[in-house]
C-alpha positions in Angstrom: 65.1 75.6 -41.6 67.6 78.0 -43.1 69.8 77.2 -46.0 72.9 77.0 -43.7 71.7 73.9 -41.9 73.1 70.6 -43.0 70.6 68.6 -41.1 67.5 69.2 -39.0 68.4 70.7 -35.7 67.3 68.8 -32.6 66.2 71.5 -30.1 64.6 71.5 -26.6 62.2 74.3 -25.7 62.2 74.4 -21.9 59.2 75.6 -19.9 58.8 75.8 -16.1 55.4 74.0 -16.1 52.2 73.7 -18.1 50.2 76.7 -16.9 48.1 78.5 -19.4 49.9 81.8 -19.8 51.0 84.0 -22.7 54.6 82.9 -22.7 53.7 79.2 -22.4 51.1 79.2 -25.2 53.4 81.3 -27.4 56.4 79.0 -26.9 54.3 75.9 -27.9 53.0 77.7 -31.0 56.6 78.9 -31.8 57.9 75.3 -31.4 55.2 74.1 -33.8 56.2 76.5 -36.5 59.9 75.7 -36.0 59.0 72.0 -36.5 57.1 73.0 -39.7 60.4 74.7 -40.9 62.3 71.4 -40.4 63.6 71.6 -36.8 63.0 68.6 -34.5 61.7 70.5 -31.4 60.6 68.8 -28.1 59.1 70.7 -25.2 60.7 69.9 -21.8 58.8 70.8 -18.7 60.7 71.3 -15.4 57.4 70.5 -13.6 54.3 68.9 -15.1 52.5 69.7 -18.4 49.2 70.2 -16.5 46.5 72.1 -18.4 48.6 72.3 -21.5 48.3 68.6 -22.4 45.3 69.2 -24.7 47.1 72.0 -26.5 50.2 69.8 -26.9 48.1 67.0 -28.3 46.3 69.3 -30.7 49.7 70.6 -32.0 51.1 67.0 -32.1 54.0 68.3 -30.0 56.3 65.9 -28.4 57.2 66.7 -24.8 58.9 65.4 -21.7 58.3 66.3 -18.0 60.8 66.1 -15.1 58.0 66.5 -12.6 59.8 68.8 -10.2 57.5 70.3 -7.6 59.5 73.6 -7.5 61.4 75.3 -10.3 64.5 75.7 -8.1 64.7 71.9 -7.8 66.8 71.9 -11.0 69.6 73.4 -8.8 69.4 70.3 -6.7 69.4 67.9 -9.6 71.3 69.7 -12.4 72.6 66.5 -14.0 69.2 65.1 -14.4 68.0 68.4 -15.8 70.9 68.6 -18.3 70.5 65.0 -19.3 66.8 65.5 -20.1 67.4 68.6 -22.1 70.4 67.0 -23.9 68.3 64.0 -24.8 65.6 66.2 -26.3 67.8 68.9 -27.7 71.4 67.9 -28.3 71.8 70.8 -30.8 70.5 73.6 -28.5 68.0 74.7 -25.8 65.5 77.5 -26.0 64.7 78.7 -22.5 61.6 80.5 -21.4 63.6 82.7 -19.0 67.1 84.2 -18.6 67.9 83.2 -15.1 68.6 80.0 -13.2 67.5 77.6 -16.1 70.7 78.3 -18.0 72.9 78.2 -15.0 71.5 74.8 -13.9 72.0 73.4 -17.4 75.6 74.4 -17.6 76.3 73.1 -14.0 74.7 69.8 -15.0 77.1 69.4 -18.0 75.0 70.7 -20.9 77.4 72.0 -23.6 75.1 72.9 -26.6 74.0 76.5 -27.4 71.5 78.1 -25.1 69.2 80.8 -26.3 67.1 82.4 -23.4 64.1 84.6 -23.8 63.2 87.5 -21.5 59.4 87.6 -21.5 59.1 90.0 -18.6 60.3 88.3 -15.5 62.7 91.1 -14.8 59.8 93.4 -14.2 58.3 91.1 -11.6 61.5 91.2 -9.6 60.6 94.8 -8.6 57.9 93.5 -6.2 60.3 91.2 -4.3 61.7 92.1 -0.9 65.4 92.8 -0.5 66.5 89.2 0.2 64.4 87.9 -2.7 65.8 90.5 -5.0 69.4 89.5 -4.0 68.7 85.9 -4.8 67.0 86.8 -8.1 70.0 89.0 -9.1 72.4 86.1 -8.2 70.4 83.7 -10.4 70.2 86.4 -13.2 73.9 86.8 -13.1 74.6 83.1 -13.2 72.2 82.7 -16.1 73.8 85.6 -18.0 77.2 83.8 -17.9 75.6 80.5 -19.0 73.4 81.8 -21.9 74.9 82.3 -25.3 72.2 84.7 -26.6 69.4 86.4 -24.7 66.3 87.6 -26.6 64.0 90.4 -25.5 60.5 90.5 -26.9 60.3 94.3 -27.2 62.7 97.2 -27.5 61.6 98.4 -24.1 62.4 95.0 -22.6 65.8 94.9 -24.3 66.6 98.4 -22.9 65.8 97.1 -19.4 67.7 93.9 -19.9 70.9 95.8 -20.8 70.8 97.4 -17.3 71.2 94.0 -15.7 73.9 91.3 -16.0 73.3 89.9 -19.4 74.8 87.4 -22.0 77.4 88.4 -24.5 74.8 88.9 -27.2 71.2 90.3 -27.0 68.6 90.4 -29.8 65.1 91.8 -30.0 62.6 89.5 -31.5 58.9 90.4 -31.0 56.4 87.7 -30.2 54.4 86.7 -33.2 51.1 85.2 -34.2 49.6 83.3 -37.1 46.9 85.8 -38.2 45.3 83.2 -40.5 44.0 81.4 -37.4 42.0 84.5 -36.5 40.3 85.3 -39.8 37.5 87.7 -39.5 34.0 86.1 -39.2 30.5 87.6 -38.9 30.2 88.8 -35.4 27.7 86.8 -33.2 26.9 89.1 -30.3 25.7 87.8 -26.9 22.0 88.3 -26.1 22.8 91.3 -23.9 24.5 92.9 -26.8 21.6 92.3 -29.2 20.6 96.0 -29.0 23.9 96.8 -30.9 25.5 98.2 -27.8 29.3 98.3 -28.2 31.2 95.7 -26.2 34.7 96.2 -24.7 36.7 93.1 -24.0 39.5 92.5 -21.5 41.4 89.2 -21.5 44.1 88.3 -19.0 44.9 87.4 -15.4 43.0 89.3 -12.7 46.0 90.3 -10.7 47.1 93.5 -9.1 48.6 96.0 -11.5 46.8 94.7 -14.7 44.5 97.7 -14.6 41.1 96.0 -14.7 40.0 98.2 -11.8 40.8 101.4 -13.8 39.0 99.9 -16.8 35.8 99.2 -14.8 35.9 102.8 -13.5 36.3 104.0 -17.1 33.3 102.0 -18.2 31.3 103.6 -15.4 32.3 107.0 -16.7 31.4 106.1 -20.3 28.0 104.8 -19.3 27.0 108.1 -17.9 26.4 109.2 -21.5 26.7 106.2 -23.8 25.7 102.6 -23.8 28.6 100.1 -23.4 29.2 96.7 -22.0 32.4 95.1 -20.6 33.3 91.4 -20.9 36.2 90.1 -18.8 37.8 86.8 -19.8 40.2 85.6 -17.1 40.5 84.9 -13.4 42.8 85.5 -10.5 43.0 86.7 -6.9 41.7 90.2 -7.8 38.4 88.9 -9.0 36.4 89.3 -5.7 37.6 92.9 -5.4 36.8 93.7 -9.0 33.3 92.2 -8.6 32.8 94.3 -5.5 33.9 97.4 -7.5 31.3 96.6 -10.1 28.6 96.5 -7.5 29.8 99.7 -5.8 29.7 101.6 -9.1 26.2 100.2 -9.8 27.2 98.6 -13.1 25.1 95.5 -12.6 24.9 93.3 -15.7 26.9 95.8 -17.7 30.0 93.9 -16.7 30.4 90.1 -17.2 33.1 88.0 -15.6 33.5 84.9 -17.9 36.4 83.1 -16.2 39.1 81.5 -18.4 38.1 81.4 -22.0 39.6 78.7 -24.3 38.0 80.1 -27.4 40.0 83.3 -27.9 38.7 83.9 -31.4 35.1 83.4 -30.2 35.6 85.8 -27.3 36.9 88.6 -29.5 34.1 88.0 -32.0 31.7 89.1 -29.3 33.7 92.3 -28.6 34.0 95.6 -30.5 37.1 97.0 -28.7 40.0 95.4 -26.9 41.3 97.0 -23.7 44.8 96.4 -22.2 44.8 98.9 -19.3 47.9 97.7 -17.5 49.1 100.1 -14.7 51.7 99.0 -12.3 52.2 95.6 -14.0 54.8 96.2 -16.7 54.0 94.6 -20.1 56.6 93.3 -22.5 54.8 92.0 -25.6 51.4 90.5 -24.5 49.9 87.8 -26.7 46.3 88.9 -25.8 46.9 92.2 -27.6 48.2 90.6 -30.7 45.3 88.1 -30.7 42.8 91.0 -30.4 44.5 92.8 -33.3 44.5 89.7 -35.4 40.8 89.5 -34.8 40.4 93.0 -36.2 39.7 94.8 -33.0 41.0 98.3 -32.2 42.9 98.5 -28.9 42.7 100.9 -26.0 46.0 100.4 -24.1 48.3 102.3 -21.8 51.8 103.7 -22.4 53.2 100.8 -20.4 56.4 98.9 -21.2 56.4 97.6 -24.7 52.7 98.4 -25.5 53.5 101.6 -27.4 55.6 99.4 -29.8 52.6 97.3 -30.6 49.8 99.9 -30.9 50.0 102.6 -33.4 48.4 105.5 -31.5 45.5 107.0 -33.5 45.8 104.3 -36.3 45.3 100.9 -34.7 44.3 102.0 -31.3 44.6 104.7 -28.6 47.1 105.0 -25.8 46.3 106.4 -22.4 48.4 107.0 -19.3 48.7 104.0 -16.9 46.3 104.2 -14.0 44.2 107.0 -15.6 40.6 106.0 -15.6 39.6 109.3 -17.1 42.0 108.9 -20.0 40.8 105.3 -20.6 37.2 106.5 -20.6 38.0 109.2 -23.2 39.7 106.7 -25.5 36.9 104.2 -25.2 34.3 106.9 -25.8 35.8 107.7 -29.2 35.2 104.1 -30.3 31.8 103.7 -28.6 30.5 106.7 -30.6 31.9 105.7 -34.0 31.4 102.5 -35.8 33.6 103.7 -38.7 36.5 104.5 -36.3 36.3 101.0 -34.8 36.3 99.3 -38.2 39.1 101.4 -39.6 41.4 101.0 -36.6 40.5 97.3 -36.3 41.4 96.7 -40.0 44.6 98.6 -39.6 45.6 96.6 -36.6 45.0 93.3 -38.4 47.2 94.5 -41.3 49.9 95.5 -38.8 49.9 92.0 -37.2 50.1 90.4 -40.7 53.1 92.5 -41.7 55.1 92.9 -38.5 54.2 90.2 -36.0 54.3 87.0 -38.0 55.2 83.9 -36.0 56.9 82.4 -39.0 59.3 85.3 -39.0 59.9 84.7 -35.3 60.6 81.0 -35.8 63.0 81.7 -38.7 64.9 84.3 -36.6 65.3 81.8 -33.7 66.4 79.0 -36.0 68.9 81.4 -37.7 70.4 82.1 -34.2 70.8 78.4 -33.5 72.4 77.8 -36.9 74.9 80.6 -36.2 75.8 79.2 -32.8 75.9 75.6 -34.0 78.2 76.6 -37.0 80.5 78.3 -34.6 80.7 75.2 -32.4 80.6 72.8 -35.5 77.7 70.9 -34.1 
């Protein structure tokens, strides 16, 4: 807690539901650090905590759940929503999105400061049809009027946010990570990597636009001249198509589909290079990239959204054009052929995370914003 605070702030961190995603996991970790700094933070789920219950228990994180089946149900029961958030956070609410959450809170009578975070929902709106986009813009406009401050998690996201209806104040605060939880350990390779063949790792949802298909094609190109393996941690609707592509390219056991992986550190320990090949899907500040860097892995990523702000091209990783399998292959080949390059860029990446993407710095920045707002309102 900053020196301006006269008492511990009671804050509510509001999430839609307990799915395991980058924004959800990050917000729980952020709330934990805010509690360490003296704030009394409670997670409020609009839906159910679902698969995040074990993580909440491990973090000793208090939470409440409204149990709504659909997110938009808060518009039908705004007073219940506002009462739940006010009970958990009478001094302020930290929202996981910038749209209808804030509008529903204000219409339900919530009067404390609202800080809303844009994690990348605005990029998803591009895939909606005309009617859906109209409704989304309406919700976005209502949220902009309700929120006191809106936070973008990258400069790119902030630039895009400014093109839409937005709150009176906007701030960029990168996502952060506790690098000490990802301390380097002796690598334990899988049996198939026992021959010291470099392993490329991909972690994320298997959905359209994430670029896993281009990565698989790149691996096929690299394997024409060099030994390399690909491990994919994650699942989603694109998995059958990706598995079919692996068979079509004759990659066989060179590519492993592991499903969802709870042990992130263990997954990256079995990899030599991290790949974030996002194409049509626009990235803001993905946690999987920060986790890989914290584990000392060089990153091959695309010039997509906020990724160039996280990867120092030629120093902690290599950037390629989105949707360019040839460019991805060339970037991967440089790491496959050089242990020294992998180690140097991996070490530089970990140092960058330790200096620039510390979750404690993020928590302090968020708390300072609430202190400023509370002081203005004399809460």
